[in-house]
C-alpha positions as CSV (number, residue, x, y, z in Angstrom):
1,X,-58.4,-60.2,101.7
2,X,-56.9,-56.8,101.5
3,X,-54.0,-57.9,103.7
4,X,-53.3,-60.8,101.2
5,X,-53.2,-58.4,98.3
6,X,-50.8,-56.0,100.1
7,X,-48.5,-59.0,100.9
8,X,-48.5,-60.0,97.2
9,X,-47.5,-56.5,96.1
10,X,-44.7,-56.4,98.6
11,X,-43.4,-59.7,97.3
12,X,-43.5,-58.6,93.6
13,X,-41.9,-55.2,93.9
14,X,-38.3,-56.4,94.7
15,X,-38.5,-58.5,91.6
16,X,-40.0,-55.8,89.4
17,X,-37.8,-52.9,90.5
18,X,-34.5,-54.4,89.5
19,X,-32.7,-51.0,89.3
20,X,-33.1,-47.9,91.4
21,X,-36.5,-46.3,90.6
22,X,-35.0,-42.9,89.7
23,X,-32.8,-44.7,87.1
24,X,-35.9,-45.9,85.3
25,X,-37.0,-42.3,84.7
26,X,-33.5,-41.1,83.8
27,X,-33.1,-43.8,81.2
28,X,-36.6,-43.3,80.0
29,X,-36.0,-39.6,79.5
30,X,-32.8,-40.4,77.6
31,X,-34.7,-42.8,75.3
32,X,-37.4,-40.1,74.9
33,X,-34.8,-37.8,73.6
34,X,-33.5,-40.5,71.3
35,X,-37.0,-41.2,70.0
36,X,-37.9,-37.5,69.3
37,X,-34.6,-36.0,68.2
38,X,-33.3,-39.1,66.4
39,X,-36.5,-39.6,64.5
40,X,-36.6,-35.9,63.5
41,X,-33.0,-35.8,62.4
42,X,-33.0,-38.9,60.4
43,X,-36.5,-38.4,58.8
44,X,-35.6,-34.8,57.9
45,X,-32.4,-36.1,56.3
46,X,-34.3,-38.6,54.2
47,X,-36.8,-35.9,53.1
48,X,-33.9,-33.7,52.0
49,X,-32.4,-36.5,49.9
50,X,-35.8,-37.3,48.4
51,X,-36.3,-33.7,47.3
52,X,-32.8,-33.0,46.0
53,X,-31.8,-35.5,43.3
54,X,-28.5,-33.8,42.9
55,X,-27.5,-35.2,46.3
56,X,-27.9,-38.8,45.2
57,X,-24.2,-39.6,44.6
58,X,-22.7,-43.0,45.2
59,X,-21.3,-41.8,48.6
60,X,-24.7,-40.3,49.6
61,X,-26.3,-43.7,48.8
62,X,-24.5,-45.1,51.8
63,X,-25.6,-42.0,53.8
64,X,-29.2,-42.7,52.9
65,X,-28.8,-46.3,54.0
66,X,-27.3,-45.1,57.3
67,X,-30.2,-42.7,57.8
68,X,-32.8,-45.5,57.2
69,X,-31.1,-47.7,59.8
70,X,-30.9,-44.9,62.3
71,X,-34.5,-43.9,61.7
72,X,-35.6,-47.5,62.3
73,X,-33.6,-47.7,65.5
74,X,-34.9,-44.3,66.8
75,X,-38.6,-45.2,66.1
76,X,-38.2,-48.6,67.9
77,X,-36.7,-47.0,71.0
78,X,-40.3,-46.0,71.8
79,X,-41.0,-49.5,73.1
80,X,-38.1,-49.5,75.6
81,X,-38.9,-45.9,76.5
82,X,-42.4,-46.6,77.6
83,X,-41.3,-49.8,79.4
84,X,-38.8,-47.7,81.5
85,X,-41.4,-45.2,82.5
86,X,-43.7,-48.1,83.4
87,X,-40.7,-49.7,85.3
88,X,-41.5,-53.1,83.6
89,X,-41.8,-54.5,80.1
90,X,-45.6,-54.6,79.7
91,X,-45.6,-55.2,76.0
92,X,-45.4,-59.0,76.2
93,X,-43.0,-61.7,74.9
94,X,-43.8,-61.3,71.2
95,X,-43.0,-57.6,71.3
96,X,-39.9,-58.4,73.3
97,X,-38.7,-60.7,70.6
98,X,-39.5,-58.2,67.9
99,X,-37.7,-55.4,69.7
100,X,-34.6,-57.5,70.2
101,X,-34.6,-58.6,66.6
102,X,-35.3,-55.1,65.1
103,X,-32.8,-53.2,67.2
104,X,-30.2,-55.8,66.5
105,X,-31.0,-55.8,62.8
106,X,-30.7,-52.0,62.6
107,X,-27.5,-51.9,64.7
108,X,-25.7,-54.5,62.6
109,X,-26.8,-52.9,59.4
110,X,-25.5,-49.5,60.6
111,X,-22.1,-51.0,61.5
112,X,-21.7,-52.6,58.1
113,X,-22.9,-49.3,56.5
114,X,-20.2,-47.3,58.4
115,X,-17.7,-49.8,57.1
116,X,-19.0,-49.3,53.6
117,X,-18.7,-45.5,53.9
118,X,-15.1,-45.8,55.0
119,X,-14.3,-48.2,52.1
120,X,-16.0,-45.8,49.7
121,X,-13.9,-42.9,51.0
122,X,-10.8,-45.1,50.7
123,X,-11.3,-45.8,47.0
124,X,-12.4,-42.3,46.1
125,X,-9.5,-40.5,47.8
126,X,-6.7,-42.9,48.4
127,X,-7.2,-44.9,45.2
128,X,-8.3,-42.1,42.7
129,X,-7.5,-44.2,39.6
130,X,-10.1,-46.8,40.8
131,X,-12.7,-44.3,42.0
132,X,-14.7,-44.5,38.8
133,X,-15.6,-48.1,39.7
134,X,-17.8,-46.9,42.5
135,X,-21.0,-45.9,40.6
136,X,-24.4,-45.3,42.0
137,X,-25.4,-48.8,40.9
138,X,-22.5,-50.3,42.7
139,X,-23.3,-48.4,45.9
140,X,-27.0,-49.5,45.7
141,X,-26.0,-53.1,45.3
142,X,-23.5,-52.8,48.2
143,X,-26.2,-51.3,50.4
144,X,-28.6,-54.1,49.5
145,X,-25.9,-56.6,50.4
146,X,-25.3,-54.8,53.7
147,X,-29.0,-54.9,54.7
148,X,-29.3,-58.6,53.7
149,X,-26.3,-59.5,55.8
150,X,-27.6,-57.6,58.8
151,X,-31.0,-59.3,58.4
152,X,-29.4,-62.8,58.2
153,X,-27.3,-62.3,61.4
154,X,-30.3,-60.9,63.2
155,X,-32.6,-63.7,62.0
156,X,-30.3,-66.6,63.1
157,X,-31.8,-66.7,66.6
158,X,-35.2,-67.6,65.0
159,X,-33.5,-70.6,63.5
160,X,-32.0,-71.8,66.8
161,X,-28.6,-70.2,66.6
162,X,-28.8,-67.8,69.5
163,X,-31.9,-66.3,71.1
164,X,-33.6,-63.1,72.2
165,X,-34.7,-62.5,75.7
166,X,-35.3,-59.8,78.3
167,X,-32.4,-57.8,79.6
168,X,-31.7,-58.0,83.3
169,X,-33.7,-54.9,84.2
170,X,-36.7,-56.3,82.2
171,X,-37.3,-53.0,80.4
172,X,-35.9,-54.0,77.0
173,X,-34.8,-57.0,75.1
174,X,-31.8,-58.1,73.2
175,X,-29.7,-61.1,72.3
176,X,-29.2,-63.5,75.2
177,X,-25.6,-63.2,76.4
178,X,-25.8,-64.9,79.8
179,X,-25.9,-68.5,78.6
180,X,-23.2,-71.2,78.3
181,X,-24.9,-73.5,75.7
182,X,-22.7,-74.1,72.7
183,X,-25.3,-72.7,70.1
184,X,-25.7,-69.3,71.8
185,X,-22.0,-69.0,72.8
186,X,-20.8,-69.7,69.3
187,X,-23.4,-67.2,67.9
188,X,-22.4,-64.5,70.3
189,X,-18.6,-64.9,69.6
190,X,-19.2,-65.0,65.8
191,X,-21.2,-61.7,66.1
192,X,-18.4,-60.0,67.9
193,X,-15.8,-61.1,65.4
194,X,-17.8,-60.4,62.2
195,X,-19.9,-57.4,63.3
196,X,-17.5,-55.5,65.6
197,X,-13.8,-56.3,65.3
198,X,-13.7,-56.9,61.6
199,X,-15.6,-53.7,60.6
200,X,-13.6,-51.7,63.1
201,X,-10.3,-52.9,61.6
202,X,-11.5,-52.0,58.1
203,X,-12.7,-48.5,59.3
204,X,-9.3,-47.8,60.9
205,X,-7.4,-49.0,57.9
206,X,-9.5,-47.1,55.4
207,X,-9.5,-43.8,57.2
208,X,-5.9,-44.0,58.1
209,X,-5.1,-44.2,54.4
210,X,-7.5,-41.5,53.5
211,X,-5.9,-39.1,56.0
212,X,-2.4,-40.0,54.9
213,X,-3.4,-39.4,51.2
214,X,-4.9,-36.0,51.9
215,X,-1.9,-35.0,54.1
216,X,0.4,-35.9,51.2
217,X,-1.6,-34.0,48.7
218,X,-1.8,-30.9,50.9
219,X,1.9,-30.9,51.8
220,X,3.6,-32.0,48.7
221,X,3.7,-30.1,45.4
222,X,5.3,-26.9,44.3
223,X,3.2,-24.4,46.2
224,X,4.4,-22.6,49.3
225,X,2.1,-22.1,52.2
226,X,1.3,-18.6,51.2
227,X,-0.6,-19.8,48.1
228,X,-4.4,-20.0,48.1
229,X,-4.4,-23.6,46.9
230,X,-2.0,-24.9,49.6
231,X,-4.0,-23.2,52.3
232,X,-7.3,-24.6,50.9
233,X,-5.8,-28.1,50.8
234,X,-4.5,-27.9,54.3
235,X,-7.9,-26.8,55.5
236,X,-9.5,-29.8,53.8
237,X,-6.9,-32.1,55.5
238,X,-7.8,-30.7,58.9
239,X,-11.5,-31.1,58.4
240,X,-11.1,-34.6,57.2
241,X,-9.0,-35.5,60.2
242,X,-11.7,-34.0,62.5
243,X,-14.4,-36.0,60.8
244,X,-12.4,-39.2,61.2
245,X,-11.9,-38.5,64.9
246,X,-15.6,-37.8,65.4
247,X,-16.5,-41.0,63.5
248,X,-14.2,-43.2,65.5
249,X,-15.3,-41.6,68.8
250,X,-18.9,-42.1,68.0
251,X,-18.4,-45.7,66.9
252,X,-16.4,-46.6,69.9
253,X,-18.2,-44.5,72.4
254,X,-21.6,-45.9,71.4
255,X,-20.9,-49.6,71.2
256,X,-17.8,-50.2,73.3
257,X,-19.6,-50.1,76.7
258,X,-22.3,-52.5,75.5
259,X,-19.7,-54.8,73.9
260,X,-17.6,-54.9,77.0
261,X,-20.5,-55.8,79.3
262,X,-21.7,-58.4,76.8
263,X,-18.3,-60.0,76.6
264,X,-18.3,-60.1,80.4
265,X,-21.6,-61.9,80.3
266,X,-20.2,-64.5,77.8
267,X,-16.9,-65.3,79.4
268,X,-17.6,-64.4,83.0
269,X,-20.4,-64.8,85.5
270,X,-23.5,-63.0,84.2
271,X,-25.1,-63.2,87.7
272,X,-22.3,-60.9,89.0
273,X,-23.2,-58.1,86.6
274,X,-25.6,-55.5,88.2
275,X,-28.7,-55.0,86.1
276,X,-28.0,-51.3,85.6
277,X,-24.6,-52.2,84.0
278,X,-26.5,-54.1,81.4
279,X,-29.2,-51.5,80.9
280,X,-27.2,-48.2,80.7
281,X,-24.7,-49.4,78.0
282,X,-27.7,-50.6,75.9
283,X,-29.2,-47.1,76.0
284,X,-25.8,-45.6,75.0
285,X,-25.6,-47.9,72.0
286,X,-29.1,-46.8,70.9
287,X,-28.0,-43.2,71.0
288,X,-25.7,-43.9,68.0
289,X,-28.8,-43.1,65.8
290,X,-28.4,-39.5,66.9
291,X,-24.7,-39.0,66.4
292,X,-24.5,-40.6,62.9
293,X,-26.7,-38.0,61.1
294,X,-24.9,-35.2,62.9
295,X,-21.4,-36.4,61.8
296,X,-22.1,-37.8,58.3
297,X,-24.8,-35.4,57.2
298,X,-24.4,-32.3,59.4
299,X,-20.8,-31.8,58.3
300,X,-21.8,-31.9,54.6
301,X,-22.1,-28.3,53.4
302,X,-24.2,-29.1,50.3
303,X,-26.7,-31.0,52.5
304,X,-26.8,-28.2,55.1
305,X,-27.9,-25.8,52.4
306,X,-30.6,-28.1,51.2
307,X,-31.7,-28.7,54.8
308,X,-32.0,-25.0,55.4
309,X,-34.2,-24.7,52.4
310,X,-36.4,-27.5,53.8
311,X,-37.0,-25.9,57.2
312,X,-40.6,-24.9,57.6
313,X,-39.6,-21.5,59.1
314,X,-38.3,-19.8,55.9
315,X,-36.9,-16.8,57.8
316,X,-34.7,-19.1,59.9
317,X,-33.6,-21.0,56.8
318,X,-32.6,-17.7,55.0
319,X,-30.7,-16.6,58.1
320,X,-28.7,-19.9,58.2
321,X,-28.0,-19.8,54.5
322,X,-26.7,-16.2,54.8
323,X,-24.4,-17.2,57.7
324,X,-23.1,-20.2,55.6
325,X,-22.4,-17.9,52.7
326,X,-20.5,-15.5,54.9
327,X,-18.4,-18.3,56.3
328,X,-17.4,-19.1,52.7
329,X,-16.4,-15.5,52.0
330,X,-14.3,-15.4,55.2
331,X,-12.6,-18.7,54.2
332,X,-11.8,-17.4,50.7
333,X,-10.4,-14.2,52.2
334,X,-8.2,-16.1,54.6
335,X,-6.8,-18.1,51.6
336,X,-5.8,-14.8,49.9
337,X,-3.7,-13.7,52.9
338,X,-0.4,-14.9,54.2
339,X,0.4,-15.6,57.9
340,X,1.0,-11.9,58.4
341,X,-2.4,-10.9,57.1
342,X,-1.0,-9.5,53.8
343,X,-2.5,-10.0,50.4
344,X,-0.6,-12.5,48.3
345,X,-0.7,-13.3,44.6
346,X,-1.9,-16.6,43.4
347,X,1.0,-19.0,43.1
348,X,2.0,-20.4,39.8
349,X,1.2,-24.1,39.8
350,X,3.2,-26.5,37.8
351,X,0.7,-28.9,36.2
352,X,1.3,-32.6,35.9
353,X,-0.6,-35.2,34.0
354,X,-2.0,-36.9,37.0
355,X,-5.1,-35.3,38.6
356,X,-6.6,-36.8,41.8
357,X,-10.0,-36.2,43.3
358,X,-10.2,-34.9,46.8
359,X,-13.5,-34.2,48.6
360,X,-14.0,-30.7,49.8
361,X,-16.0,-29.6,52.8
362,X,-19.2,-29.9,50.8
363,X,-18.6,-33.5,50.1
364,X,-18.0,-32.8,46.4
365,X,-15.1,-34.0,44.4
366,X,-12.6,-31.4,43.4
367,X,-9.4,-31.7,41.4
368,X,-6.0,-31.3,43.1
369,X,-3.1,-31.0,40.7
370,X,0.4,-32.1,41.0
371,X,-0.7,-35.2,42.9
372,X,1.1,-38.5,43.3
373,X,-0.1,-41.2,45.7
374,X,2.0,-41.3,48.8
375,X,4.4,-44.1,49.3
376,X,3.6,-46.4,52.2
377,X,0.2,-47.3,53.6
378,X,-2.0,-45.8,50.8
379,X,-0.2,-47.8,48.2
380,X,-1.3,-51.0,49.7
381,X,-4.6,-52.5,48.5
């Protein structure tokens, strides 16, 4: 009898261990980091917004929506993490369906939220005369519409359009890509068009116009580069450009590998795709819940100050606040010096009737005088 049991185990193992055993633990460790660090970062961000009502601006309404989606994704990564350490999805079919739905729901919602953030920045910076239309109520309604749209797309498989199933390594679940039936294929293609290509095009369009607008504001006008205002505007331009680059790299880096492999499964032969090529990109996509709060919240000075005050270790918080204040003093000192390090007088600024809002490094709207919207891309609706 013992010989029969041993034979059964040998027969099962090649099916169960579909990827190299060390890879199970490597991926599981990565998901453990996503679960712990992602949950902490996003939950802490939500606590900071809850305690500081002055942070609840229309733009930060989108940030709160993003943190909620990232928090939901990071918490749900616990299911796949334990399955990888167990080297098999032991939770059952019902939990598999829930995980596939929930992760897809959170992922789609985050993509639409990123698109909403870029559109908000476009109106506030590139279309200043229309910026007053984006109120907190408008932002809340937009976020509710975003979550409803994400829920609808993720729920369609329950209505027969698409389906959720185990991924090839059988350690997590997602939308079924490796099928040729017309219902699933049409759903998968629709998802790529509406939830990847369309948001990405709008993000590129919005941030390109934002960058071009700030570049025009910083470099046009009557100030020379020895003036404090010109130097400050140029610093804002550079910071905005870096933020845009980080955002695009995060978006593309997190979702492109998974999207490419999924397209391969739709239009190619899914059986030719090694299981690890379907597993690793899915983990990379889940890591987006870590990068989003770092980029969209960690770069906001006002939030950082509130975050430091929220840290349980008060001495560490005070030290970080002092360092932040010292950075501000150094930046102001550099604005008062020319390229040779000499003190310069404040330039006389010729005022005009049009004043445009430009976000500073703290995420707050400041007034930049002598502004005229640049001709070209930013003039297009």
